[in-house]
mmCIF file as gemmi writes it, N, C-alpha and C atoms, coordinates in Angstrom:
data_model
loop_
_atom_site.group_PDB
_atom_site.id
_atom_site.type_symbol
_atom_site.label_atom_id
_atom_site.label_alt_id
_atom_site.label_comp_id
_atom_site.label_asym_id
_atom_site.label_entity_id
_atom_site.label_seq_id
_atom_site.pdbx_PDB_ins_code
_atom_site.Cartn_x
_atom_site.Cartn_y
_atom_site.Cartn_z
_atom_site.occupancy
_atom_site.B_iso_or_equiv
_atom_site.pdbx_formal_charge
_atom_site.auth_seq_id
_atom_site.auth_asym_id
_atom_site.pdbx_PDB_model_num
ATOM 1 N N . MET Axp A 1 ? 0.869 -1.258 0.176 1 0 ? 1 A 1
ATOM 2 C CA . MET Axp A 1 ? 0.026 0.051 -0.231 1 0 ? 1 A 1
ATOM 3 C C . MET Axp A 1 ? 0.809 1.266 -0.054 1 0 ? 1 A 1
ATOM 4 N N . GLY Axp A 2 ? 0.418 2.496 -0.041 1 0 ? 2 A 1
ATOM 5 C CA . GLY Axp A 2 ? 1.024 3.465 -0.373 1 0 ? 2 A 1
ATOM 6 C C . GLY Axp A 2 ? 1.461 3.996 0.98 1 0 ? 2 A 1
ATOM 7 N N . LEU Axp A 3 ? 2.306 5.358 0.955 1 0 ? 3 A 1
ATOM 8 C CA . LEU Axp A 3 ? 3.08 5.663 2.144 1 0 ? 3 A 1
ATOM 9 C C . LEU Axp A 3 ? 2.155 5.934 3.034 1 0 ? 3 A 1
ATOM 10 N N . PHE Axp A 4 ? 0.545 6.477 2.932 1 0 ? 4 A 1
ATOM 11 C CA . PHE Axp A 4 ? -0.204 6.3 4.017 1 0 ? 4 A 1
ATOM 12 C C . PHE Axp A 4 ? -1.26 5.436 4.39 1 0 ? 4 A 1
ATOM 13 N N . GLY Axp A 5 ? -0.729 4.247 3.846 1 0 ? 5 A 1
ATOM 14 C CA . GLY Axp A 5 ? -1.45 3.227 3.779 1 0 ? 5 A 1
ATOM 15 C C . GLY Axp A 5 ? -1.788 2.405 4.991 1 0 ? 5 A 1
ATOM 16 N N . THR Axp A 6 ? -2.365 1.941 5.531 1 0 ? 6 A 1
ATOM 17 C CA . THR Axp A 6 ? -2.768 1.007 7.042 1 0 ? 6 A 1
ATOM 18 C C . THR Axp A 6 ? -1.66 -0.025 6.78 1 0 ? 6 A 1
ATOM 19 N N . SER Axp A 7 ? -0.985 -0.267 5.925 1 0 ? 7 A 1
ATOM 20 C CA . SER Axp A 7 ? 0.004 -1.558 6.065 1 0 ? 7 A 1
ATOM 21 C C . SER Axp A 7 ? 1.444 -1.262 6.083 1 0 ? 7 A 1
ATOM 22 N N . SER Axp A 8 ? 1.337 0.343 6.408 1 0 ? 8 A 1
ATOM 23 C CA . SER Axp A 8 ? 3.108 0.965 6.577 1 0 ? 8 A 1
ATOM 24 C C . SER Axp A 8 ? 3.48 0.078 7.748 1 0 ? 8 A 1
ATOM 25 N N . PRO Axp A 9 ? 4.79 -0.309 7.364 1 0 ? 9 A 1
ATOM 26 C CA . PRO Axp A 9 ? 5.722 -0.901 8.159 1 0 ? 9 A 1
ATOM 27 C C . PRO Axp A 9 ? 5.927 -0.091 9.515 1 0 ? 9 A 1
ATOM 28 N N . ALA Axp A 10 ? 5.798 1.151 9.899 1 0 ? 10 A 1
ATOM 29 C CA . ALA Axp A 10 ? 6.014 1.946 10.927 1 0 ? 10 A 1
ATOM 30 C C . ALA Axp A 10 ? 4.749 1.881 11.758 1 0 ? 10 A 1
ATOM 31 N N . ALA Axp A 11 ? 3.496 1.971 11.148 1 0 ? 11 A 1
ATOM 32 C CA . ALA Axp A 11 ? 2.071 1.773 11.624 1 0 ? 11 A 1
ATOM 33 C C . ALA Axp A 11 ? 2.466 0.652 12.775 1 0 ? 11 A 1
ATOM 34 N N . GLY Axp A 12 ? 2.872 -0.321 12.398 1 0 ? 12 A 1
ATOM 35 C CA . GLY Axp A 12 ? 2.425 -1.613 13.447 1 0 ? 12 A 1
ATOM 36 C C . GLY Axp A 12 ? 3.912 -2.15 13.956 1 0 ? 12 A 1
ATOM 37 N N . SER Axp A 13 ? 4.948 -1.33 13.724 1 0 ? 13 A 1
ATOM 38 C CA . SER Axp A 13 ? 5.746 -1.796 14.423 1 0 ? 13 A 1
ATOM 39 C C . SER Axp A 13 ? 6.327 -1.346 15.612 1 0 ? 13 A 1
ATOM 40 N N . SER Axp A 14 ? 7.089 -1.806 16.464 1 0 ? 14 A 1
ATOM 41 C CA . SER Axp A 14 ? 7.375 -1.231 17.884 1 0 ? 14 A 1
ATOM 42 C C . SER Axp A 14 ? 8.263 -0.185 18.037 1 0 ? 14 A 1
ATOM 43 N N . THR Axp A 15 ? 8.195 0.363 18.88 1 0 ? 15 A 1
ATOM 44 C CA . THR Axp A 15 ? 8.86 2.05 19.148 1 0 ? 15 A 1
ATOM 45 C C . THR Axp A 15 ? 10.388 1.831 19.351 1 0 ? 15 A 1
ATOM 46 N N . PRO Axp A 16 ? 11.245 2.471 18.478 1 0 ? 16 A 1
ATOM 47 C CA . PRO Axp A 16 ? 13.091 2.052 18.909 1 0 ? 16 A 1
ATOM 48 C C . PRO Axp A 16 ? 13.18 2.64 20.175 1 0 ? 16 A 1
ATOM 49 N N . LYS Axp A 17 ? 14.123 2.037 20.43 1 0 ? 17 A 1
ATOM 50 C CA . LYS Axp A 17 ? 14.77 2.342 21.717 1 0 ? 17 A 1
ATOM 51 C C . LYS Axp A 17 ? 15.316 3.759 21.777 1 0 ? 17 A 1
ATOM 52 N N . GLY Axp A 18 ? 14.716 4.421 22.921 1 0 ? 18 A 1
ATOM 53 C CA . GLY Axp A 18 ? 14.986 5.741 22.958 1 0 ? 18 A 1
ATOM 54 C C . GLY Axp A 18 ? 14.07 6.826 22.751 1 0 ? 18 A 1
ATOM 55 N N . GLU Axp A 19 ? 13.041 6.149 21.847 1 0 ? 19 A 1
ATOM 56 C CA . GLU Axp A 19 ? 11.955 6.964 21.24 1 0 ? 19 A 1
ATOM 57 C C . GLU Axp A 19 ? 10.899 7.116 22.154 1 0 ? 19 A 1
ATOM 58 N N . CYS Axp A 20 ? 9.806 8.063 22.448 1 0 ? 20 A 1
ATOM 59 C CA . CYS Axp A 20 ? 8.624 8.101 23.063 1 0 ? 20 A 1
ATOM 60 C C . CYS Axp A 20 ? 7.624 7.523 22.168 1 0 ? 20 A 1
ATOM 61 N N . PRO Axp A 21 ? 7.166 6.529 23.06 1 0 ? 21 A 1
ATOM 62 C CA . PRO Axp A 21 ? 6.096 5.799 22.066 1 0 ? 21 A 1
ATOM 63 C C . PRO Axp A 21 ? 5.198 6.749 21.537 1 0 ? 21 A 1
ATOM 64 N N . GLN Axp A 22 ? 4.687 7.76 22.263 1 0 ? 22 A 1
ATOM 65 C CA . GLN Axp A 22 ? 3.406 8.34 22.056 1 0 ? 22 A 1
ATOM 66 C C . GLN Axp A 22 ? 3.999 9.125 20.739 1 0 ? 22 A 1
ATOM 67 N N . CYS Axp A 23 ? 5.061 9.994 20.861 1 0 ? 23 A 1
ATOM 68 C CA . CYS Axp A 23 ? 5.46 10.523 19.799 1 0 ? 23 A 1
ATOM 69 C C . CYS Axp A 23 ? 5.919 9.663 18.315 1 0 ? 23 A 1
ATOM 70 N N . TRP Axp A 24 ? 6.578 8.551 18.672 1 0 ? 24 A 1
ATOM 71 C CA . TRP Axp A 24 ? 6.531 7.569 17.54 1 0 ? 24 A 1
ATOM 72 C C . TRP Axp A 24 ? 5.504 7.575 16.747 1 0 ? 24 A 1
ATOM 73 N N . ARG Axp A 25 ? 4.061 6.824 17.323 1 0 ? 25 A 1
ATOM 74 C CA . ARG Axp A 25 ? 2.969 6.69 17.047 1 0 ? 25 A 1
ATOM 75 C C . ARG Axp A 25 ? 2.393 7.427 16.542 1 0 ? 25 A 1
ATOM 76 N N . HIS Axp A 26 ? 2.447 8.86 17.013 1 0 ? 26 A 1
ATOM 77 C CA . HIS Axp A 26 ? 1.823 10.154 16.32 1 0 ? 26 A 1
ATOM 78 C C . HIS Axp A 26 ? 2.715 10.809 15.04 1 0 ? 26 A 1
ATOM 79 N N . ALA Axp A 27 ? 3.598 10.549 15.034 1 0 ? 27 A 1
ATOM 80 C CA . ALA Axp A 27 ? 4.285 10.775 13.508 1 0 ? 27 A 1
ATOM 81 C C . ALA Axp A 27 ? 4.433 9.714 12.731 1 0 ? 27 A 1
ATOM 82 N N . HIS Axp A 28 ? 4.212 8.534 12.996 1 0 ? 28 A 1
ATOM 83 C CA . HIS Axp A 28 ? 4.406 7.279 11.808 1 0 ? 28 A 1
ATOM 84 C C . HIS Axp A 28 ? 3.311 6.762 11.693 1 0 ? 28 A 1
ATOM 85 N N . ASN Axp A 29 ? 2.118 6.687 12.235 1 0 ? 29 A 1
ATOM 86 C CA . ASN Axp A 29 ? 0.581 6.105 11.872 1 0 ? 29 A 1
ATOM 87 C C . ASN Axp A 29 ? -0.307 7.313 11.796 1 0 ? 29 A 1
ATOM 88 N N . PRO Axp A 30 ? -0.633 7.474 10.385 1 0 ? 30 A 1
ATOM 89 C CA . PRO Axp A 30 ? -1.619 8.645 10.164 1 0 ? 30 A 1
ATOM 90 C C . PRO Axp A 30 ? -3.218 8.247 10.664 1 0 ? 30 A 1
ATOM 91 N N . GLU Axp A 31 ? -3.579 7.285 10.991 1 0 ? 31 A 1
ATOM 92 C CA . GLU Axp A 31 ? -4.661 6.778 11.687 1 0 ? 31 A 1
ATOM 93 C C . GLU Axp A 31 ? -4.955 7.585 13.026 1 0 ? 31 A 1
ATOM 94 N N . VAL Axp A 32 ? -3.868 8.02 13.93 1 0 ? 32 A 1
ATOM 95 C CA . VAL Axp A 32 ? -3.862 8.639 14.667 1 0 ? 32 A 1
ATOM 96 C C . VAL Axp A 32 ? -4.451 10.056 14.581 1 0 ? 32 A 1
ATOM 97 N N . HIS Axp A 33 ? -4.396 10.891 13.406 1 0 ? 33 A 1
ATOM 98 C CA . HIS Axp A 33 ? -4.562 12.17 13.405 1 0 ? 33 A 1
ATOM 99 C C . HIS Axp A 33 ? -5.875 12.458 12.449 1 0 ? 33 A 1
ATOM 100 N N . ARG Axp A 34 ? -6.458 11.103 11.928 1 0 ? 34 A 1
ATOM 101 C CA . ARG Axp A 34 ? -7.387 11.055 10.853 1 0 ? 34 A 1
ATOM 102 C C . ARG Axp A 34 ? -8.57 11.681 11.419 1 0 ? 34 A 1
ATOM 103 N N . ALA Axp A 35 ? -9.188 11.764 12.741 1 0 ? 35 A 1
ATOM 104 C CA . ALA Axp A 35 ? -10.503 12.595 12.861 1 0 ? 35 A 1
ATOM 105 C C . ALA Axp A 35 ? -10.311 13.586 13.369 1 0 ? 35 A 1
ATOM 106 N N . LEU Axp A 36 ? -9.174 14.303 13.038 1 0 ? 36 A 1
ATOM 107 C CA . LEU Axp A 36 ? -8.711 15.664 13.376 1 0 ? 36 A 1
ATOM 108 C C . LEU Axp A 36 ? -9.512 16.348 11.993 1 0 ? 36 A 1
ATOM 109 N N . GLY Axp A 37 ? -10.091 17.801 12.443 1 0 ? 37 A 1
ATOM 110 C CA . GLY Axp A 37 ? -10.326 18.748 11.394 1 0 ? 37 A 1
ATOM 111 C C . GLY Axp A 37 ? -9.532 19.085 10.605 1 0 ? 37 A 1
ATOM 112 N N . PRO Axp A 38 ? -9.476 20.015 9.567 1 0 ? 38 A 1
ATOM 113 C CA . PRO Axp A 38 ? -8.46 20.838 9.022 1 0 ? 38 A 1
ATOM 114 C C . PRO Axp A 38 ? -7.886 21.849 10.023 1 0 ? 38 A 1
ATOM 115 N N . ARG Axp A 39 ? -6.721 21.901 10.06 1 0 ? 39 A 1
ATOM 116 C CA . ARG Axp A 39 ? -6.026 23.098 10.878 1 0 ? 39 A 1
ATOM 117 C C . ARG Axp A 39 ? -6.359 22.848 12.549 1 0 ? 39 A 1
ATOM 118 N N . GLN Axp A 40 ? -6.927 21.654 12.807 1 0 ? 40 A 1
ATOM 119 C CA . GLN Axp A 40 ? -7.324 21.233 13.986 1 0 ? 40 A 1
ATOM 120 C C . GLN Axp A 40 ? -5.922 20.469 14.726 1 0 ? 40 A 1
ATOM 121 N N . ASP Axp A 41 ? -5.461 20.967 15.903 1 0 ? 41 A 1
ATOM 122 C CA . ASP Axp A 41 ? -4.077 20.617 16.606 1 0 ? 41 A 1
ATOM 123 C C . ASP Axp A 41 ? -4.727 19.171 17.683 1 0 ? 41 A 1
ATOM 124 N N . CYS Axp A 42 ? -3.752 18.379 17.658 1 0 ? 42 A 1
ATOM 125 C CA . CYS Axp A 42 ? -3.911 17.217 18.173 1 0 ? 42 A 1
ATOM 126 C C . CYS Axp A 42 ? -3.459 17.674 19.994 1 0 ? 42 A 1
ATOM 127 N N . PRO Axp A 43 ? -4.468 17.571 21.045 1 0 ? 43 A 1
ATOM 128 C CA . PRO Axp A 43 ? -4.169 17.694 22.387 1 0 ? 43 A 1
ATOM 129 C C . PRO Axp A 43 ? -2.904 17.027 22.819 1 0 ? 43 A 1
ATOM 130 N N . GLN Axp A 44 ? -2.705 15.669 22.515 1 0 ? 44 A 1
ATOM 131 C CA . GLN Axp A 44 ? -1.681 15.101 22.992 1 0 ? 44 A 1
ATOM 132 C C . GLN Axp A 44 ? -0.274 15.52 22.535 1 0 ? 44 A 1
ATOM 133 N N . CYS Axp A 45 ? -0.086 15.861 21.16 1 0 ? 45 A 1
ATOM 134 C CA . CYS Axp A 45 ? 1.07 16.466 20.532 1 0 ? 45 A 1
ATOM 135 C C . CYS Axp A 45 ? 1.329 17.868 21.187 1 0 ? 45 A 1
ATOM 136 N N . LEU Axp A 46 ? 0.306 18.59 21.079 1 0 ? 46 A 1
ATOM 137 C CA . LEU Axp A 46 ? 0.853 20.056 22.207 1 0 ? 46 A 1
ATOM 138 C C . LEU Axp A 46 ? 1.016 19.694 23.273 1 0 ? 46 A 1
ATOM 139 N N . ASP Axp A 47 ? 0.301 18.98 24.099 1 0 ? 47 A 1
ATOM 140 C CA . ASP Axp A 47 ? 1.419 18.706 25.614 1 0 ? 47 A 1
ATOM 141 C C . ASP Axp A 47 ? 2.379 18.243 25.363 1 0 ? 47 A 1
ATOM 142 N N . HIS Axp A 48 ? 2.653 17.453 24.205 1 0 ? 48 A 1
ATOM 143 C CA . HIS Axp A 48 ? 4.035 16.821 24.224 1 0 ? 48 A 1
ATOM 144 C C . HIS Axp A 48 ? 4.976 18.026 23.842 1 0 ? 48 A 1
ATOM 145 N N . MET Axp A 49 ? 4.753 19.012 23.033 1 0 ? 49 A 1
ATOM 146 C CA . MET Axp A 49 ? 5.567 20.206 22.657 1 0 ? 49 A 1
ATOM 147 C C . MET Axp A 49 ? 5.764 21.244 23.823 1 0 ? 49 A 1
ATOM 148 N N . ILE Axp A 50 ? 4.603 21.289 24.713 1 0 ? 50 A 1
ATOM 149 C CA . ILE Axp A 50 ? 4.737 22.172 25.514 1 0 ? 50 A 1
ATOM 150 C C . ILE Axp A 50 ? 5.491 21.653 26.897 1 0 ? 50 A 1
ATOM 151 N N . ASN Axp A 51 ? 5.231 20.4 27.218 1 0 ? 51 A 1
ATOM 152 C CA . ASN Axp A 51 ? 5.586 19.728 28.391 1 0 ? 51 A 1
ATOM 153 C C . ASN Axp A 51 ? 6.784 18.696 28.294 1 0 ? 51 A 1
ATOM 154 N N . GLY Axp A 52 ? 7.032 18.124 27.094 1 0 ? 52 A 1
ATOM 155 C CA . GLY Axp A 52 ? 7.948 17.212 26.79 1 0 ? 52 A 1
ATOM 156 C C . GLY Axp A 52 ? 7.243 16 26.583 1 0 ? 52 A 1
ATOM 157 N N . CYS Axp A 53 ? 8.123 14.726 26.41 1 0 ? 53 A 1
ATOM 158 C CA . CYS Axp A 53 ? 7.599 13.493 26.409 1 0 ? 53 A 1
ATOM 159 C C . CYS Axp A 53 ? 7.61 12.975 28.004 1 0 ? 53 A 1
ATOM 160 N N . PRO Axp A 54 ? 6.253 12.259 28.623 1 0 ? 54 A 1
ATOM 161 C CA . PRO Axp A 54 ? 6.757 11.694 29.904 1 0 ? 54 A 1
ATOM 162 C C . PRO Axp A 54 ? 7.619 10.379 29.819 1 0 ? 54 A 1
ATOM 163 N N . GLY Axp A 55 ? 8.537 10.561 30.986 1 0 ? 55 A 1
ATOM 164 C CA . GLY Axp A 55 ? 9.293 9.348 31.217 1 0 ? 55 A 1
ATOM 165 C C . GLY Axp A 55 ? 10.608 9.825 30.485 1 0 ? 55 A 1
ATOM 166 N N . LEU Axp A 56 ? 10.653 10.624 29.415 1 0 ? 56 A 1
ATOM 167 C CA . LEU Axp A 56 ? 11.852 11.077 28.606 1 0 ? 56 A 1
ATOM 168 C C . LEU Axp A 56 ? 12.574 12.351 28.781 1 0 ? 56 A 1
ATOM 169 N N . ASN Axp A 57 ? 11.766 13.434 28.937 1 0 ? 57 A 1
ATOM 170 C CA . ASN Axp A 57 ? 12.079 14.832 29.255 1 0 ? 57 A 1
ATOM 171 C C . ASN Axp A 57 ? 11.107 15.636 29.797 1 0 ? 57 A 1
ATOM 172 N N . ARG Axp A 58 ? 10.251 15.153 30.496 1 0 ? 58 A 1
ATOM 173 C CA . ARG Axp A 58 ? 8.898 15.774 30.943 1 0 ? 58 A 1
ATOM 174 C C . ARG Axp A 58 ? 9.299 16.986 31.747 1 0 ? 58 A 1
ATOM 175 N N . ARG Axp A 59 ? 8.768 18.241 31.791 1 0 ? 59 A 1
ATOM 176 C CA . ARG Axp A 59 ? 9.553 19.305 32.561 1 0 ? 59 A 1
ATOM 177 C C . ARG Axp A 59 ? 8.522 19.415 34.152 1 0 ? 59 A 1
């Protein structure tokens, strides 16, 4: 399937060592943001941008 298809290898793969699981999933799985409207921000991504990743660099 294409770049944004559901059979993307990153969509079902495990998170690489040292990466935040939520950041990895939100960056590599288009299904996560599919329900958002045009120009609508993802609350979880905003939280990460402001506060950092839980367990990795949380402020």
